C-alpha positions in Angstrom: 156.1 70.1 299.8 157.0 69.5 296.1 157.4 65.9 294.3 161.1 67.1 293.5 161.6 67.7 297.2 160.4 64.5 298.1 162.8 62.8 295.7 165.8 64.9 297.0 165.0 63.8 300.6 164.6 60.2 299.5 167.7 59.9 297.8 169.9 62.7 298.2 171.1 63.5 294.5 170.2 67.1 295.0 169.9 69.3 298.2 166.6 70.8 298.8 168.5 74.2 298.3 169.4 72.9 294.7 165.9 72.1 293.8 164.8 75.5 295.1 167.3 77.0 292.8 166.3 74.9 289.7 162.6 75.8 290.5 163.5 79.6 290.6 165.7 79.3 287.4 163.0 77.5 285.6 160.4 80.1 286.7 162.2 83.0 285.2 161.3 81.9 281.5 157.9 81.4 280.0 157.6 78.0 278.6 161.4 77.3 278.7 163.1 74.8 276.8 165.6 72.9 279.1 168.6 70.5 278.4 169.2 68.4 281.2 172.5 66.6 281.0 172.8 63.6 283.4 169.5 62.4 284.5 170.5 60.8 287.9 167.1 59.8 289.6 164.9 62.3 287.8 165.3 64.8 290.7 166.3 67.9 288.4 163.8 67.2 285.7 161.1 67.2 288.5 162.3 70.3 289.8 162.6 71.9 286.6 158.9 71.1 285.5 157.5 71.9 288.9 159.3 75.5 288.7 157.8 76.2 285.2 154.5 75.1 286.4 154.4 72.3 283.9 155.0 74.8 280.8 158.3 73.6 279.4 159.9 71.4 277.2 162.9 69.2 278.9 165.4 67.3 276.9 167.1 64.7 279.3 170.6 63.1 277.9 171.9 60.2 279.8 174.0 57.2 278.4 172.2 54.8 280.7 168.6 53.4 280.6 168.9 53.0 284.5 171.3 52.1 287.4 172.6 52.8 290.5 173.8 56.3 289.7 170.5 57.1 287.7 169.5 56.9 284.1 166.3 57.2 281.8 164.1 54.7 283.7 164.7 56.1 286.9 163.3 59.3 285.5 160.6 57.6 284.1 160.0 55.8 287.7 160.2 59.5 289.2 157.6 60.9 286.9 155.3 58.0 287.3 155.5 58.2 291.0 154.6 61.9 291.1 151.7 61.6 288.8 153.6 63.7 285.9 153.7 61.0 283.6 152.2 62.9 280.8 155.0 65.6 281.4 157.9 63.4 281.1 161.0 64.9 279.3 162.1 63.9 275.9 164.6 61.0 276.5 167.9 60.9 274.4 170.0 57.9 275.4 173.6 58.6 274.4 177.1 59.9 275.3 176.8 63.8 276.2 180.3 63.8 275.0 179.5 62.8 271.5 178.4 65.4 268.8 175.8 62.5 267.6 173.9 62.9 270.6 173.9 66.9 270.7 172.9 66.1 267.0 169.6 64.4 268.1 169.0 66.9 270.7 169.3 69.6 268.1 166.5 68.0 266.1 164.1 68.3 269.0 164.7 72.2 269.1 162.5 74.2 266.9 165.2 75.9 264.0 165.1 79.4 265.5 165.3 78.2 269.2 167.9 77.7 271.8 168.0 76.4 275.0 166.9 78.7 277.9 168.4 76.5 280.8 171.1 73.8 280.3 172.0 71.7 283.5 175.3 69.9 283.5 175.5 66.9 285.7 177.3 63.7 283.6 180.8 63.0 283.7 182.9 64.5 286.6 186.2 64.0 285.3 188.1 67.0 283.8 188.2 65.7 280.4 184.6 64.6 280.6 183.1 68.0 281.8 185.1 69.9 279.3 183.7 68.0 276.6 180.2 68.5 278.0 180.9 72.3 278.2 182.1 72.5 274.6 179.0 70.2 273.5 176.0 71.6 275.3 177.0 75.7 275.6 176.3 76.6 272.0 173.0 75.4 272.5 172.4 78.4 275.1 170.6 81.3 274.0 171.7 84.6 275.1 169.8 85.2 278.5 169.6 81.9 279.2 171.3 80.0 282.3 174.0 77.2 282.6 173.7 75.3 286.0 176.4 72.8 286.8 176.2 70.4 289.7 178.6 68.8 292.1 180.6 72.0 292.0 182.9 72.3 295.0 182.8 68.7 296.4 185.6 66.9 298.0 185.4 63.9 296.1 184.9 65.7 292.6 188.0 68.5 292.7 188.2 68.3 289.0 184.7 69.8 288.6 185.5 72.9 290.8 188.7 73.2 288.9 187.3 73.0 285.3 184.4 75.3 286.1 186.6 78.0 287.8 189.0 77.7 284.9 185.7 78.3 282.2 184.8 81.2 284.5 187.8 82.9 284.1 187.8 82.4 280.3 184.1 83.2 280.0 183.6 86.2 282.6 182.7 88.5 279.8 180.1 86.3 278.4 178.5 84.8 281.9 177.5 86.3 284.9 177.3 84.3 288.3 173.9 84.0 289.4 173.8 81.9 292.6 175.7 78.9 294.2 173.4 76.8 296.3 175.1 73.9 297.9 176.8 72.3 295.1 174.8 74.0 292.1 176.3 77.0 290.7 174.5 79.0 288.2 175.6 81.8 285.4 173.6 83.7 283.1 174.5 84.2 279.5 174.8 88.0 279.1 176.7 88.1 275.4 
């Protein structure tokens, strides 16, 4: 069992099937650049790092140092406990909906490089998710993957509504790849 699965089982922020999806998507690219928007307990970053066989660059974005819903210290703890601290993502503390935060992330990407994977799991309001989509998808390269978390959860109906609207507006540019529990994945084809 992977360390990401252990964390999934301990905290339940991601289902095991979602961890497997993140592993699989991370393994599709050689040395992928990954932007992880919304850190939680570090499960998603662990899933990506393990799926990429530790050969990737992860940039984590969260507005919290740590707390009951996650944050940077939680990610540090997850990587420390897993024995992966030397693979800790670049951590950017800031509001994912602000251009200033995106500018900080842009400075960590090589000039000609865009992200291979973007995982969006931050603000679950309609306005917040829409801003995250607008702010982060310009960083995604053609052939890259966007994964949204908490799609079709009863207590966050706005997430499904916003993503469904986004799919309808972008159906020529993005191809549906998979839906595992509440993680839905698309590939940018144009």
